[in-house]
C-alpha positions as CSV (number, residue, x, y, z in Angstrom):
1,X,85.7,87.3,112.5
2,X,86.4,87.1,108.6
3,X,89.7,89.2,109.4
4,X,90.8,86.5,111.9
5,X,90.6,83.6,109.7
6,X,92.4,85.3,106.8
7,X,95.2,86.3,108.7
8,X,95.2,82.9,110.4
9,X,95.1,81.9,106.6
10,X,97.7,84.0,105.8
11,X,100.0,82.9,108.3
12,X,99.8,79.1,108.0
13,X,99.7,79.3,104.1
14,X,103.4,81.0,104.5
15,X,105.0,78.5,106.5
16,X,105.5,75.9,103.6
17,X,106.8,78.6,101.6
18,X,109.6,80.2,104.0
19,X,110.6,76.9,104.8
20,X,111.4,76.5,100.8
21,X,113.1,80.2,100.8
22,X,114.9,79.0,103.6
23,X,116.7,76.0,101.5
24,X,117.4,78.1,98.5
25,X,119.9,80.7,97.0
26,X,119.1,84.4,98.2
27,X,117.7,86.8,95.2
28,X,117.4,83.7,93.1
29,X,114.3,82.4,91.1
30,X,113.1,79.9,93.3
31,X,113.6,82.7,96.8
32,X,111.3,85.1,94.5
33,X,109.1,82.4,93.7
34,X,108.7,81.3,97.1
35,X,107.7,84.9,98.0
36,X,105.2,85.4,95.6
37,X,103.6,82.5,94.7
38,X,101.1,82.4,97.7
39,X,100.2,86.3,96.9
40,X,97.0,85.0,94.2
41,X,95.9,82.7,97.3
42,X,95.9,86.0,99.5
43,X,94.4,87.9,97.0
44,X,91.5,85.1,96.8
45,X,90.7,85.0,100.4
46,X,90.5,88.8,100.3
47,X,88.2,88.4,97.9
48,X,86.2,85.8,98.6
49,X,85.6,86.2,102.9
50,X,84.5,89.8,101.9
51,X,87.0,91.9,103.6
52,X,88.4,93.4,100.8
53,X,91.0,95.9,100.2
54,X,90.3,98.0,103.5
55,X,93.3,100.2,104.6
56,X,93.6,98.6,108.3
57,X,93.7,95.2,106.9
58,X,97.2,95.9,105.5
59,X,99.3,96.0,108.4
60,X,97.5,92.8,110.0
61,X,97.5,90.7,106.6
62,X,101.4,92.1,105.9
63,X,102.2,91.1,109.4
64,X,100.8,87.7,108.8
65,X,102.8,87.0,105.6
66,X,106.0,88.4,107.4
67,X,105.5,85.7,110.4
68,X,104.9,82.9,108.4
69,X,107.9,83.1,106.5
70,X,110.2,84.5,109.3
71,X,108.4,80.8,111.1
72,X,109.3,78.5,108.3
73,X,112.8,79.7,108.0
74,X,113.1,79.3,111.6
75,X,111.4,75.7,111.0
76,X,114.4,75.0,108.1
77,X,117.1,76.6,110.1
78,X,116.5,74.3,113.4
79,X,115.8,71.4,111.9
80,X,119.3,72.0,109.9
81,X,120.9,72.7,113.1
82,X,119.4,69.8,115.1
83,X,120.6,67.4,112.9
84,X,117.7,66.1,111.6
85,X,117.6,64.8,107.8
86,X,116.7,64.2,105.2
87,X,116.2,67.7,104.9
88,X,114.9,69.1,101.6
89,X,113.2,71.9,100.5
90,X,109.6,70.9,101.5
91,X,108.3,71.0,104.9
92,X,105.5,68.5,104.3
93,X,108.2,65.9,103.0
94,X,110.5,66.6,105.9
95,X,107.6,65.9,108.5
96,X,105.8,62.9,106.7
97,X,109.7,61.2,106.2
98,X,111.3,62.0,109.9
99,X,108.3,59.3,111.9
Protein backbone atom coordinates (compact mmCIF):
# COMPACT_ATOMS: atom_id res chain seq x y z
CA UNK A 1 0.00 0.00 0.00
CA UNK A 2 2.80 2.42 0.85
CA UNK A 3 4.47 1.73 -2.50
CA UNK A 4 1.28 2.64 -4.35
CA UNK A 5 0.91 5.91 -2.44
CA UNK A 6 4.55 6.87 -2.99
CA UNK A 7 4.23 6.01 -6.70
CA UNK A 8 1.20 8.29 -7.02
CA UNK A 9 3.07 11.01 -5.10
CA UNK A 10 6.09 10.72 -7.41
CA UNK A 11 3.90 10.86 -10.51
CA UNK A 12 1.92 13.91 -9.34
CA UNK A 13 5.04 15.68 -8.07
CA UNK A 14 6.68 15.43 -11.48
CA UNK A 15 3.76 16.81 -13.51
CA UNK A 16 4.54 20.50 -12.88
CA UNK A 17 8.28 19.87 -13.25
CA UNK A 18 7.73 18.23 -16.64
CA UNK A 19 5.56 21.19 -17.63
CA UNK A 20 8.34 23.55 -16.57
CA UNK A 21 10.99 21.47 -18.36
CA UNK A 22 9.06 21.69 -21.65
CA UNK A 23 9.29 25.49 -21.65
CA UNK A 24 13.03 25.93 -21.08
CA UNK A 25 16.19 25.47 -23.14
CA UNK A 26 17.13 21.82 -23.41
CA UNK A 27 20.20 20.91 -21.33
CA UNK A 28 20.18 24.35 -19.70
CA UNK A 29 20.31 25.07 -15.98
CA UNK A 30 16.52 25.30 -15.61
CA UNK A 31 16.07 22.09 -17.58
CA UNK A 32 18.43 20.26 -15.21
CA UNK A 33 16.72 21.81 -12.19
CA UNK A 34 13.30 20.65 -13.43
CA UNK A 35 14.62 17.10 -13.44
CA UNK A 36 16.61 17.14 -10.20
CA UNK A 37 14.57 19.28 -7.78
CA UNK A 38 11.96 16.53 -7.15
CA UNK A 39 14.63 13.95 -6.21
CA UNK A 40 15.12 14.99 -2.53
CA UNK A 41 11.34 14.93 -2.03
CA UNK A 42 11.17 11.44 -3.49
CA UNK A 43 14.00 10.25 -1.24
CA UNK A 44 12.18 11.72 1.77
CA UNK A 45 8.96 9.99 0.72
CA UNK A 46 10.80 6.68 0.45
CA UNK A 47 12.28 7.07 3.92
CA UNK A 48 9.14 8.29 5.70
CA UNK A 49 6.85 5.72 4.07
CA UNK A 50 9.10 2.84 5.14
CA UNK A 51 9.40 1.39 1.63
CA UNK A 52 13.12 1.99 1.85
CA UNK A 53 15.41 1.39 -1.07
CA UNK A 54 14.55 -2.19 -1.96
CA UNK A 55 15.53 -3.17 -5.49
CA UNK A 56 11.97 -3.96 -6.59
CA UNK A 57 10.85 -0.35 -5.90
CA UNK A 58 13.24 1.25 -8.38
CA UNK A 59 11.51 0.32 -11.67
CA UNK A 60 8.13 1.37 -10.30
CA UNK A 61 9.24 4.74 -8.94
CA UNK A 62 11.56 5.56 -11.85
CA UNK A 63 8.69 4.76 -14.20
CA UNK A 64 6.37 7.06 -12.25
CA UNK A 65 9.06 9.77 -12.29
CA UNK A 66 9.45 9.71 -16.05
CA UNK A 67 5.73 9.29 -16.77
CA UNK A 68 5.04 12.38 -14.66
CA UNK A 69 7.72 14.31 -16.52
CA UNK A 70 6.42 13.16 -19.91
CA UNK A 71 2.78 13.92 -19.12
CA UNK A 72 3.77 17.37 -17.85
CA UNK A 73 5.61 18.00 -21.11
CA UNK A 74 2.62 16.70 -23.07
CA UNK A 75 0.29 19.08 -21.21
CA UNK A 76 2.53 22.02 -22.09
CA UNK A 77 2.86 21.12 -25.77
CA UNK A 78 -0.88 20.45 -26.04
CA UNK A 79 -1.78 23.80 -24.47
CA UNK A 80 0.72 25.52 -26.78
CA UNK A 81 -0.66 23.72 -29.85
CA UNK A 82 -4.23 24.69 -28.94
CA UNK A 83 -3.14 28.32 -28.54
CA UNK A 84 -4.23 28.59 -24.93
CA UNK A 85 -2.73 31.60 -23.28
CA UNK A 86 -1.21 32.88 -21.12
CA UNK A 87 1.43 30.21 -21.35
CA UNK A 88 4.20 30.26 -18.76
CA UNK A 89 6.46 27.66 -17.18
CA UNK A 90 4.09 27.17 -14.24
CA UNK A 91 1.32 24.61 -14.74
CA UNK A 92 -0.66 25.76 -11.70
CA UNK A 93 -0.66 29.44 -12.70
CA UNK A 94 -1.60 28.64 -16.30
CA UNK A 95 -4.61 26.64 -15.12
CA UNK A 96 -5.66 29.34 -12.62
CA UNK A 97 -5.34 32.14 -15.18
CA UNK A 98 -7.29 30.18 -17.76
CA UNK A 99 -10.39 30.04 -15.57
